[in-house]
N, C-alpha and C positions, 0 to 999 in steps of 0.2 A: 921850705916848711909847710907843712898840711895844717889847714885851720881845724880847729875843734868844732864839730857840729853844734849848732845851738841846742841848748838842753841837755847836752851829753856830760856826764860827770865820769872822767876816767877813773876816779877812786871807787867807783861803784861796780866795776869790773863789766865784763861782757853781759848782756841780757841772756837769761836762760832761754833754751828752746821752747817753743810752744808745745804744750801737752799733745800728744796725738789724738785725732778723732776718735771718739768712741766707736767701736765695731765690734764684731765677732769675734771671740778669742780663737787663736789658731787651735785646731784640732777639734772644734765642737761639732762640725758636721760628722767627721768620723766617730765621735762619741755618741751621738744620736743613732746614726745607722747601726753601730755595734749594738747598743741596747735594743733597737727595735727588732734586730735579727735575733738576738738571744731570746727575747719574750715571745716573737713567732714561733721560733724553734720549741720552746717549752709548750707553749699552748697547742701549736699544731701536733706535735709529736704525743702528747698525752691524748689529745682528741682522737687521733688515728688508733692508738692503742686501746682506749676505751671503747669505742664503736667495735673494733675488730673483736676484741674479747667478749662484748655483749653479743654480738651476733653468733659468735662461736658457741657460747654457752647455750643460746636460746635455740640453736639451730637442730632441726629433728635429723635424726640419724637415718641414712638410708637402709631401706629394707627390701626384702625380696617379695615380689607379688605373687602369692600362692593362691591363684584364682582371683583374689582380691586383697586390697590393701587400703588402709586408711590414713590419710595424711591430714595433718592440723596446721593451721597459720591464720594470716591475716589476709585480707583482701589485697591483690596485688602481688603476693608472694609467688616467686616463679619455682617451678618444680619440673624435673626432668624424668622421662621414662626411659630406662635402660634395657638393652637386649643383650643376651651372651654374645661376647665378641666373636664374630665370624658366622653366626647364625644368619640365616637367610628366610627365616619364617615371617610370614606377615604379622604385622603389629594389629592385632584385633582386640583393641581395648577402648573403653570409654570412661568418663571421668563425670561423676555428678557431685553437685555442691549440697549444702546443708538441707536445702529445700528441694532436693531432687532436680535442680536446674542444671541442663547439661553444660559441659565445660569443653570447649574447643582444643584439639590437639594440633600442634604446629612442628614442622621440622625444626630441628636445633640448628642454632647458629653456631656454625663451626663444628668442631669435634671435640669430645670429652669423653673419658673412661672411668669406670670406677670398680673397685675391687670388693668383693665380699664372699667371705668363706673360701678364699683361695680362688675364686673365679672372676674372672675380668669380663665387664660389660661395657658396651658402647652405647652412647646416647642416640635414640632413635625419634624421641618426640619430646616437646616441652608444652607445659600448660601454665596458665595463670588462674590463681584462687579468685573466684568470682566474689567471695564473701569471706567473712570472719567465720572461722569454726572448721569441723570436719568435712573433708571431701573423700569421696569414695571412688578408688581405681579398680575397676572391673576388667579381666581379661579373661579370653577364652582360653581351652586347653591348647588349641593349635597355636597359639601365639609363643608356645615354649617358654623357657626360664627368662623370667623379666624383673627388674628392680626399678624402684622409685626413690628419688630423694631431692632434696632442695638443689636448686640450680647454684646457690653460693657455696661452692666447696671448701673444705677443710684448708687445703693449700693457699686458696685466695685469702682466707681470713689470717693465716699466719703470715702472709706475704705482707699484707697491710700492717701487721705487727711490728715486722722487721723494718718496713718502710718508716714507720712511726719512731722507732726506736734508733736506727742508724741514720735516716734521713733528718730526723730532727736533732739527733746529737751532732752530725756533720755541720748543719746550719748553726747550730750554738758554738762550735769551735771557731767557725767563719766569723760570727758575730764577736766573738771574745778577742780574736786577734785584731779585728778593725777598732774595737775598743780600746786596746792596748796601745795601738798606734797612735789614736787620738790623744790619749792621756800623756803618751810621751811627747807628743809634738806640744801639747799645752805647757807640760813642766819645762821643756826646753826654751820655748817662748818667756816664761816667766824669769829664767836665769839668764837670759841674754840682755845686757844693758842696752838701752838705746843709744843709737848712733848720735854723736854730737853734731849739732848742726848750727851752733852759735858762732859768733865771730863779730868783728866791729861793724858798727853800721856803716852801711856803704853811702856814698854820697849821690848827687843827683845822676840818674842813669846809670847806676853801679859803679861810677867812678869816684875819684877823691874829691874832696871837699877843696874848693880854691883857697889859695893863700891870701 
């Protein structure tokens, strides 16, 4: 016969399992990551679209240089001087700022083209505005047909718009999927009852109490 351990009342039943230690609920990390991704997608996408559309609206249209042309912008804005595609005439041009200060011309970085009045032009020089205001581009007749326009082209602005819309939309969908996974994990954990860990008290060293 097994002895009853001191202080143990069989009529009281087995002791209840100790409550689990407090911790982070299942799915919490996924929920947080999903929310962060969704917020970043909305903020980043809207910011890209707004910046692109703002630059697109305020962008000066390219124009042909008929002896001279005037470009307007802010200090640091980049402009490109174009020549008719395939022409080999020397580029005899100079650019001056609002106070007649000279502006340096540099070779273009890479290649770019521009189409005006069904005529295709290729970039031959670039320059940076030295001050806010109007800058004058003057070219000799020997330079042939030239055009000037901002370095930030239309297709790049539209590219950023599409990146903001589709890139932000894709990130938002990923965040939504991660959020749903986290919510499902948390809901499943709440419906699953805890495993029974109770039982009769053990004797010394896990054995039976002596008779």
